[in-house]
VEXKOLLUM-6608 format. One line per 8 residues: number of its first residue (from 1); for each residue x, y, z of C-alpha. Coordinates in Angstrom, 1 decimal, always signed. Example, Ala and Ser with C-alpha at 12.3 -4.5 7.8 and 13.67 -1.06 7.14 Angstrom:
BEGIN
1 = +12.3,-4.5,+7.8 ~ +13.7,-1.1,+7.1 $
// end
This chain:
BEGIN
1 = -2.5,+0.2,+20.6 ~ -3.0,+1.1,+24.2 ~ -6.0,+0.6,+26.3 ~ -6.9,+0.1,+30.0 ~ -5.4,-2.9,+31.6 ~ -7.6,-5.9,+31.9 ~ -7.0,-6.2,+35.7 ~ -8.6,-2.8,+36.3 $
9 = -11.0,-2.7,+33.4 ~ -14.0,-4.1,+35.3 ~ -13.5,-2.8,+38.8 ~ -16.8,-1.0,+38.5 ~ -18.6,-4.3,+37.9 ~ -18.6,-5.4,+41.6 ~ -18.8,-1.9,+42.9 ~ -22.1,-1.2,+41.1 $
17 = -23.5,-4.6,+40.6 ~ -26.8,-3.8,+42.4 ~ -27.3,-0.3,+41.1 ~ -28.1,-1.0,+37.4 ~ -31.6,+0.2,+37.8 ~ -30.5,+3.6,+39.2 ~ -30.1,+6.0,+36.2 ~ -27.3,+7.8,+38.0 $
25 = -25.3,+4.5,+38.6 ~ -22.1,+3.9,+36.8 ~ -22.7,+1.3,+34.0 ~ -21.1,-2.1,+34.7 ~ -17.5,-2.5,+33.4 ~ -17.6,+1.0,+32.0 ~ -13.8,+1.3,+31.7 ~ -13.6,-1.8,+29.6 $
33 = -16.7,-1.1,+27.5 ~ -15.5,+2.4,+26.6 ~ -11.8,+1.4,+26.2 ~ -9.9,+2.1,+23.0 ~ -9.3,-1.6,+22.5 ~ -12.9,-2.7,+23.0 ~ -14.4,+0.1,+20.8 ~ -11.9,-0.7,+18.0 $
41 = -12.8,-4.4,+18.1 ~ -16.5,-3.7,+18.1 ~ -16.1,-1.6,+15.0 ~ -13.8,-4.3,+13.5 ~ -16.3,-7.1,+14.2 ~ -19.1,-4.9,+12.8 ~ -17.1,-4.5,+9.6 ~ -16.3,-8.2,+9.6 $
49 = -20.0,-9.2,+9.9 ~ -21.0,-6.8,+7.1 ~ -18.4,-7.9,+4.6 ~ -18.5,-11.6,+5.6 ~ -22.2,-11.8,+4.7 ~ -21.5,-9.8,+1.6 ~ -18.7,-12.2,+0.6 ~ -20.5,-15.3,+1.7 $
57 = -23.0,-14.8,-1.1 ~ -20.4,-14.5,-3.8 ~ -19.7,-18.2,-4.5 ~ -23.3,-19.2,-4.1 ~ -24.7,-16.5,-6.4 ~ -24.4,-18.6,-9.7 ~ -26.3,-21.5,-8.1 ~ -28.9,-19.2,-6.5 $
65 = -29.5,-17.4,-9.8 ~ -29.9,-20.7,-11.7 ~ -31.7,-22.9,-9.2 ~ -33.9,-20.4,-7.2 ~ -34.7,-17.7,-9.7 ~ -34.2,-19.6,-13.0 ~ -31.7,-17.3,-14.7 ~ -30.2,-19.0,-17.9 $
73 = -26.5,-19.7,-18.0 ~ -25.7,-17.1,-20.6 ~ -27.2,-14.3,-18.4 ~ -25.4,-15.2,-15.2 ~ -22.5,-12.7,-15.6 ~ -25.0,-9.9,-16.3 ~ -27.1,-10.5,-13.2 ~ -24.0,-11.1,-11.0 $
81 = -22.7,-7.7,-12.1 ~ -26.1,-6.1,-11.6 ~ -26.4,-7.5,-8.0 ~ -22.9,-6.2,-7.1 ~ -23.6,-2.9,-8.7 ~ -26.9,-2.6,-6.7 ~ -24.9,-3.1,-3.5 ~ -22.4,-0.4,-4.5 $
89 = -25.2,+2.0,-5.6 ~ -26.8,+1.8,-2.2 ~ -23.5,+2.7,-0.5 ~ -23.1,+5.6,-3.0 ~ -26.5,+7.1,-2.1 ~ -26.5,+6.2,+1.6 ~ -23.0,+7.2,+2.7 ~ -23.1,+11.0,+2.5 $
97 = -26.6,+11.0,+4.0 ~ -25.5,+8.8,+7.0 ~ -22.3,+10.8,+7.3 ~ -24.2,+14.1,+7.6 ~ -26.6,+12.8,+10.2 ~ -23.8,+11.0,+12.1 ~ -21.9,+14.3,+12.4 ~ -25.0,+16.1,+13.5 $
105 = -26.1,+13.4,+16.0 ~ -25.0,+13.5,+19.6 ~ -24.3,+9.7,+19.5 ~ -22.6,+7.4,+17.0 ~ -24.2,+4.3,+18.5 ~ -27.8,+4.9,+17.3 ~ -27.0,+5.0,+13.6 ~ -24.6,+2.2,+14.1 $
113 = -27.5,+0.0,+15.3 ~ -29.7,+1.1,+12.4 ~ -27.2,-0.3,+10.0 ~ -27.4,-3.6,+11.8 ~ -31.2,-3.8,+11.3 ~ -30.7,-3.1,+7.6 ~ -28.2,-6.0,+7.4 ~ -30.6,-8.4,+9.2 $
121 = -33.4,-7.4,+6.8 ~ -31.2,-7.9,+3.7 ~ -30.0,-11.3,+4.9 ~ -33.6,-12.6,+5.6 ~ -34.8,-11.3,+2.2 ~ -31.9,-12.9,+0.3 ~ -32.5,-16.1,+2.2 ~ -36.1,-16.5,+1.0 $
129 = -36.0,-14.7,-2.3 ~ -37.6,-16.4,-5.3 ~ -37.4,-13.6,-7.8 ~ -34.4,-11.6,-9.1 ~ -36.0,-8.3,-8.1 ~ -36.1,-9.6,-4.5 ~ -32.4,-10.4,-4.7 ~ -31.7,-6.9,-6.0 $
137 = -33.7,-5.3,-3.1 ~ -31.8,-7.5,-0.6 ~ -28.5,-6.3,-2.0 ~ -29.6,-2.7,-1.8 ~ -30.4,-3.1,+1.9 ~ -27.1,-4.7,+2.4 ~ -25.4,-1.8,+0.8 ~ -27.2,+0.6,+3.1 $
145 = -26.0,-1.4,+6.1 ~ -22.4,-1.2,+4.8 ~ -22.7,+2.6,+4.3 ~ -23.6,+3.0,+8.0 ~ -20.9,+0.7,+9.3 ~ -18.1,+2.3,+7.3 ~ -19.3,+5.9,+7.7 ~ -20.1,+5.8,+11.4 $
153 = -17.7,+3.1,+12.4 ~ -14.6,+4.8,+11.0 ~ -15.7,+8.1,+12.6 ~ -16.0,+6.3,+15.9 ~ -12.5,+5.0,+15.5 ~ -11.1,+8.5,+14.9 ~ -13.2,+9.9,+17.8 ~ -11.7,+7.2,+20.1 $
161 = -8.1,+6.9,+19.2 ~ -5.3,+9.4,+19.5 ~ -4.0,+10.7,+16.2 ~ -0.8,+8.6,+16.5 ~ -2.8,+5.4,+16.9 ~ -5.3,+5.8,+14.1 ~ -3.2,+3.8,+11.7 ~ -2.9,+0.8,+14.1 $
169 = -6.6,+0.8,+14.8 ~ -7.4,+1.1,+11.1 ~ -5.1,-1.8,+10.5 ~ -7.3,-4.0,+12.8 ~ -10.4,-2.8,+11.0 ~ -8.8,-3.4,+7.6 ~ -7.8,-6.9,+8.7 ~ -11.4,-7.5,+9.7 $
177 = -12.6,-6.2,+6.4 ~ -10.3,-8.4,+4.3 ~ -10.8,-11.5,+6.5 ~ -14.6,-11.1,+6.2 ~ -14.5,-10.4,+2.5 ~ -12.3,-13.4,+1.7 ~ -13.4,-15.9,+4.4 ~ -17.0,-15.1,+3.5 $
185 = -16.8,-16.7,+0.0 ~ -14.6,-19.5,+1.4 ~ -17.0,-20.5,+4.2 ~ -20.1,-19.8,+2.1 ~ -18.9,-22.2,-0.6 ~ -18.0,-24.9,+1.9 ~ -21.1,-24.7,+4.0 ~ -23.3,-24.7,+0.8 $
193 = -21.5,-27.8,-0.4 ~ -21.6,-29.7,+2.9 ~ -24.7,-28.5,+4.8 ~ -26.9,-26.9,+2.2 ~ -28.5,-23.6,+1.3 ~ -30.3,-22.8,+4.6 ~ -27.3,-23.5,+6.7 ~ -25.4,-20.7,+5.0 $
201 = -28.0,-18.1,+6.1 ~ -28.5,-19.6,+9.6 ~ -24.8,-19.0,+10.1 ~ -25.2,-15.4,+9.0 ~ -28.1,-14.8,+11.4 ~ -26.0,-16.2,+14.3 ~ -23.2,-13.8,+13.4 ~ -25.7,-10.9,+13.4 $
209 = -26.9,-11.8,+16.9 ~ -23.3,-11.6,+18.2 ~ -22.9,-8.2,+16.5 ~ -26.1,-6.9,+18.1 ~ -24.8,-7.8,+21.6 ~ -21.4,-6.2,+21.0 ~ -22.9,-2.9,+19.7 ~ -25.3,-2.7,+22.6 $
217 = -22.5,-3.4,+25.2 ~ -20.2,-0.7,+23.7 ~ -20.1,+2.8,+25.3 ~ -18.7,+5.7,+23.4 ~ -15.8,+7.4,+25.3 ~ -17.6,+10.8,+25.2 ~ -20.6,+9.2,+26.9 ~ -18.4,+7.4,+29.4 $
225 = -16.9,+10.8,+30.4 ~ -20.0,+11.3,+32.6 ~ -18.7,+8.7,+35.0 ~ -14.9,+8.3,+34.4 ~ -12.1,+10.6,+33.3 ~ -11.4,+9.6,+29.7 ~ -10.9,+13.1,+28.5 ~ -7.3,+13.7,+29.5 $
233 = -5.9,+12.1,+26.3 ~ -8.3,+14.0,+24.2 ~ -7.2,+17.2,+25.9 ~ -3.6,+16.4,+25.2 ~ -4.4,+15.8,+21.6 ~ -6.3,+19.1,+21.3 ~ -3.5,+21.0,+22.9 ~ -1.0,+19.3,+20.6 $
241 = -3.2,+20.2,+17.6 ~ -3.5,+23.8,+18.7 ~ +0.3,+24.1,+19.1 ~ +0.9,+22.7,+15.7 ~ -1.7,+25.0,+14.2 ~ -0.2,+28.1,+15.9 ~ +3.4,+27.3,+14.7 ~ +2.3,+26.3,+11.2 $
249 = +2.4,+29.0,+8.5 ~ -1.0,+30.2,+7.3 ~ -1.5,+28.6,+3.9 ~ -5.2,+29.0,+3.4 ~ -7.6,+31.8,+3.5 ~ -10.4,+30.6,+5.7 ~ -12.7,+33.4,+4.7 ~ -13.2,+31.7,+1.3 $
257 = -15.1,+29.0,+3.2 ~ -17.2,+31.4,+5.2 ~ -15.2,+30.7,+8.3 ~ -13.2,+33.1,+10.3 ~ -9.5,+32.5,+10.7 ~ -7.9,+32.8,+14.2 ~ -6.8,+36.4,+13.4 ~ -10.2,+37.5,+12.1 $
265 = -11.9,+35.8,+15.1 ~ -9.7,+37.9,+17.5 ~ -10.6,+41.0,+15.5 ~ -14.3,+40.1,+15.8 ~ -13.9,+39.6,+19.6 ~ -12.2,+42.9,+19.9 ~ -14.9,+44.5,+17.9 ~ -17.6,+43.1,+20.2 $
273 = -15.7,+44.5,+23.1 ~ -15.9,+48.0,+21.7 ~ -19.5,+47.6,+20.6 ~ -18.7,+46.8,+17.0 ~ -20.0,+43.5,+15.5 ~ -18.7,+41.7,+12.4 ~ -21.2,+38.9,+11.8 ~ -20.3,+36.2,+9.3 $
281 = -23.7,+34.9,+8.1 ~ -22.1,+32.5,+5.6 ~ -20.1,+30.6,+8.2 ~ -22.6,+27.8,+8.4 ~ -24.0,+28.2,+4.9 ~ -21.6,+25.9,+3.0 ~ -22.1,+22.2,+3.7 ~ -19.2,+20.4,+5.3 $
289 = -19.1,+17.8,+2.5 ~ -18.7,+20.6,-0.1 ~ -15.7,+22.0,+1.9 ~ -14.2,+18.6,+2.1 ~ -14.3,+18.2,-1.7 ~ -12.4,+21.5,-2.0 ~ -9.3,+19.7,-0.6 ~ -6.9,+18.3,-3.2 $
297 = -5.7,+15.7,-0.7 ~ -9.2,+14.4,-0.2 ~ -9.9,+14.4,-4.0 ~ -6.7,+12.3,-4.6 ~ -7.7,+9.9,-1.8 ~ -11.2,+9.5,-3.3 ~ -9.7,+8.8,-6.7 ~ -7.3,+6.2,-5.3 $
305 = -10.1,+4.6,-3.2 ~ -12.4,+4.3,-6.3 ~ -9.6,+2.5,-8.2 ~ -8.9,+0.2,-5.3 ~ -12.6,-0.7,-5.0 ~ -12.8,-1.3,-8.7 ~ -10.0,-3.7,-8.6 ~ -11.3,-5.6,-5.5 $
313 = -14.9,-5.8,-6.7 ~ -13.7,-7.0,-10.1 ~ -12.3,-10.1,-8.5 ~ -15.7,-10.7,-6.8 ~ -17.5,-10.4,-10.0 ~ -15.2,-12.0,-12.6 ~ -13.1,-14.5,-10.6 ~ -15.8,-17.0,-9.6 $
321 = -17.0,-17.5,-13.2 ~ -13.5,-17.4,-14.7 ~ -12.1,-20.2,-12.4 ~ -15.3,-22.2,-12.8 ~ -15.0,-22.1,-16.6 ~ -11.1,-22.5,-16.7 ~ -10.6,-25.1,-13.9 ~ -14.1,-26.6,-13.7 $
329 = -14.4,-25.6,-10.0 ~ -17.4,-26.1,-7.8 ~ -18.6,-23.6,-5.2 ~ -16.1,-25.0,-2.7 ~ -13.2,-24.7,-5.1 ~ -14.2,-21.1,-6.0 ~ -14.2,-20.3,-2.3 ~ -10.7,-21.7,-1.9 $
337 = -9.5,-19.4,-4.6 ~ -10.1,-16.4,-2.3 ~ -7.8,-17.7,+0.4 ~ -4.6,-16.2,-1.2 ~ -6.4,-12.8,-1.2 ~ -7.2,-13.3,+2.5 ~ -3.8,-14.3,+4.0 ~ -2.1,-10.9,+3.6 $
345 = -4.8,-9.3,+5.7 ~ -3.1,-10.7,+8.8 ~ -0.4,-8.2,+8.1 ~ -2.8,-5.3,+8.4 ~ -1.9,-4.3,+12.0 ~ +1.7,-4.2,+11.0 ~ +0.9,-2.2,+8.0 ~ -1.1,+0.2,+10.2 $
353 = +1.9,+0.7,+12.5 ~ +4.0,+1.3,+9.4 ~ +1.5,+3.9,+8.2 ~ +1.7,+5.7,+11.5 ~ +5.5,+5.7,+11.3 ~ +6.3,+6.2,+7.6 ~ +3.1,+8.0,+6.3 ~ -0.1,+6.9,+4.7 $
361 = +0.7,+8.4,+1.2 ~ +3.9,+6.5,+0.8 ~ +2.4,+3.1,+1.8 ~ -0.6,+3.7,-0.5 ~ +1.8,+4.4,-3.4 ~ +3.7,+1.1,-2.7 ~ +0.4,-0.8,-2.8 ~ -0.6,+0.6,-6.2 $
369 = +2.8,-0.1,-7.7 ~ +2.8,-3.7,-6.4 ~ -0.5,-4.3,-8.0 ~ +0.7,-3.5,-11.5 ~ +2.9,-6.6,-12.1 ~ +0.5,-8.9,-10.2 ~ -2.5,-7.9,-12.4 ~ -0.4,-8.0,-15.6 $
377 = +0.8,-11.5,-14.9 ~ -2.7,-12.8,-14.4 ~ -2.8,-12.9,-18.2 ~ -0.9,-16.1,-18.3 ~ -3.5,-18.0,-16.3 ~ -5.5,-19.5,-19.2 ~ -5.3,-23.3,-19.0 ~ -6.6,-26.0,-16.7 $
385 = -3.2,-27.1,-15.4 ~ -1.6,-27.3,-11.9 ~ +1.0,-24.8,-13.1 ~ -1.7,-22.2,-13.9 ~ -3.5,-22.8,-10.6 ~ -0.3,-22.2,-8.7 ~ +0.5,-19.0,-10.6 ~ -3.1,-17.8,-9.9 $
393 = -2.8,-18.4,-6.2 ~ +0.6,-16.7,-6.0 ~ -0.6,-13.6,-8.0 ~ -3.7,-13.4,-5.9 ~ -1.6,-13.4,-2.8 ~ +0.5,-10.5,-4.1 ~ -2.6,-8.6,-5.1 ~ -4.1,-9.3,-1.7 $
401 = -1.0,-7.8,+0.0 ~ -1.2,-4.8,-2.3 ~ -4.8,-4.4,-1.3 ~ -3.9,-4.4,+2.4 ~ -1.3,-1.7,+1.8 ~ -3.8,+0.5,-0.1 ~ -6.8,+0.0,+2.1 ~ -5.2,+0.7,+5.5 $
409 = -3.3,+3.8,+4.2 ~ -6.2,+5.3,+2.4 ~ -8.5,+4.9,+5.5 ~ -5.9,+6.8,+7.6 ~ -5.2,+9.4,+4.9 ~ -8.8,+10.6,+4.8 ~ -8.8,+11.3,+8.6 ~ -5.5,+13.2,+8.2 $
417 = -6.9,+15.3,+5.4 ~ -9.8,+16.4,+7.7 ~ -7.5,+17.1,+10.5 ~ -5.3,+19.2,+8.3 ~ -8.2,+21.3,+7.1 ~ -9.5,+21.8,+10.6 ~ -6.0,+23.0,+11.7 ~ -5.9,+25.6,+8.9 $
425 = -9.5,+26.8,+9.5 ~ -10.7,+25.9,+13.0 ~ -14.5,+25.5,+13.0 ~ -14.8,+25.0,+9.3 ~ -17.0,+21.9,+9.8 ~ -18.9,+23.3,+12.7 ~ -18.9,+22.2,+16.3 ~ -19.3,+18.5,+15.6 $
433 = -16.5,+18.2,+13.0 ~ -16.5,+16.6,+9.6 ~ -15.1,+13.1,+10.2 ~ -18.2,+11.1,+9.5 ~ -18.9,+13.2,+6.4 ~ -15.4,+12.6,+5.2 ~ -15.8,+8.8,+5.6 ~ -19.2,+9.3,+3.8 $
441 = -17.2,+10.6,+0.8 ~ -14.8,+7.7,+1.3 ~ -17.7,+5.3,+1.0 ~ -19.1,+7.1,-2.0 ~ -15.8,+6.6,-3.8 ~ -15.6,+3.0,-2.6 ~ -19.2,+2.3,-3.7 ~ -18.5,+4.0,-7.0 $
449 = -15.7,+1.6,-7.5 ~ -17.9,-1.3,-6.5 ~ -20.5,-0.2,-9.1 ~ -17.9,+0.4,-11.9 ~ -15.7,-2.7,-11.1 ~ -18.3,-5.4,-11.8 ~ -19.7,-3.5,-14.8 ~ -16.4,-2.6,-16.4 $
457 = -14.6,-5.9,-15.7 ~ -17.6,-8.0,-16.6 ~ -18.1,-6.0,-19.8 ~ -14.4,-6.3,-20.7 ~ -14.4,-10.0,-20.1 ~ -17.4,-10.5,-22.4 ~ -16.1,-8.0,-25.0 ~ -12.3,-8.6,-25.2 $
465 = -11.5,-11.4,-22.7 ~ -9.7,-12.0,-19.4 ~ -6.3,-10.8,-20.6 ~ -7.4,-7.4,-21.6 ~ -9.5,-7.0,-18.5 ~ -6.6,-7.6,-16.1 ~ -4.3,-5.4,-18.3 ~ -6.7,-2.5,-18.0 $
473 = -6.8,-2.8,-14.2 ~ -3.0,-2.8,-14.1 ~ -2.8,+0.3,-16.2 ~ -5.3,+2.1,-14.0 ~ -3.4,+1.1,-10.9 ~ -0.2,+2.4,-12.4 ~ -1.7,+5.8,-13.3 ~ -3.1,+6.1,-9.7 $
481 = +0.4,+5.5,-8.3 ~ +1.7,+8.4,-10.5 ~ -1.1,+10.6,-9.3 ~ -0.2,+9.9,-5.7 ~ +3.4,+10.9,-6.3 ~ +2.6,+13.9,-8.4 ~ +0.3,+15.4,-5.7 ~ +2.5,+14.5,-2.7 $
489 = +4.3,+17.9,-2.6 ~ +3.6,+19.6,+0.6 ~ +1.9,+16.6,+2.1 ~ +3.5,+15.8,+5.4 ~ +2.5,+12.2,+5.4 $
// end
């Protein structure tokens, strides 16, 4: 991933050190603060912070529910599933709303900061909660924060990167997500065991402060264009996109979306030149999010995303209680179980480059196929033996690698689907585009999986047991792999 060199990134620092109070002055270190690398890492750290705090709570939930809000042992699974479902439900409701306003807003940074305030509020509320209803409300606020980070943050990545670099950037973001999700439970369990309950949340607040500073320092590249020339690459990308669109065969009637095709636009322009007007009042009448859902590619990505989120959130909900009952593990031991899921995330940048080179659809298919045997073999982990623990760690590693393949490729595929639709019908999403709304739908699918995952997996464990639960997840992953292959015809990725 390219970015401005570090030697020249801050040359405006000394040049304008004393002009900060002048509203026309160039902001300090503007080239660095608006660089592709810095913006990508700010988004990645925002994602890390959000999912770290989400994951940090996972291993301490059983103890919090028992010791702070007095939930009986036989109701722990139910309330853990409800709390995780509340988080997913907030994402489900908030994502399309935040996506719409992010696409309509002149800046991505303002909603990005709003999400941070929601995260701070949820963390403080969870810290001092003494009732189960307060815990549920805290998880809802945390879900809203996640909705903002993923909707606005992913759109910001697409805005900043060239189309051939989106995969590499998403690889960094995916790595941050996986590291945060898995390191969160690990660190949360250790800190709780060694330093106590309050130390866990003091650590979370410190991380939020760092995130605040980074989000305030970041400058969007379109804002930086007032002072430096960052538009040349964007112009090249637009020119390349226009060339591809002109040489591509017309495969879609844009009039069905209330948007003029290039041909009809020329006709309309000619009509205006001769005094004839052909208004299209329905051009803006169809919401962008509805147009997005008319794309088969996007629908397939959303289905695959829902399945991936179901699988991932099932581990969050079921694994802590299962390893506690099977291996008699304490919170620290439960946290250690998540390490094998975490290690493959370090390959996310390599996976992102592979997605850019080989195509997102192919890599996603590989991830779902790989998950099938990993999930099926989890059936054999049933006894408190060293052998079963080793098998568990190996299979969690394989599943973690499959998750990295799926997550990076699906995050890239959604942006490609939007780009493809805009090529066929320029202006279909209006002047501001539909990227944030597309990632809003992505979040809706992800949150749907986070709601269904804990409820379905928790219900299956209570009803038919661990073996049938992991077998069900394996079957669903296999079916999703088939769907990806069956709908790949004509997809150039």
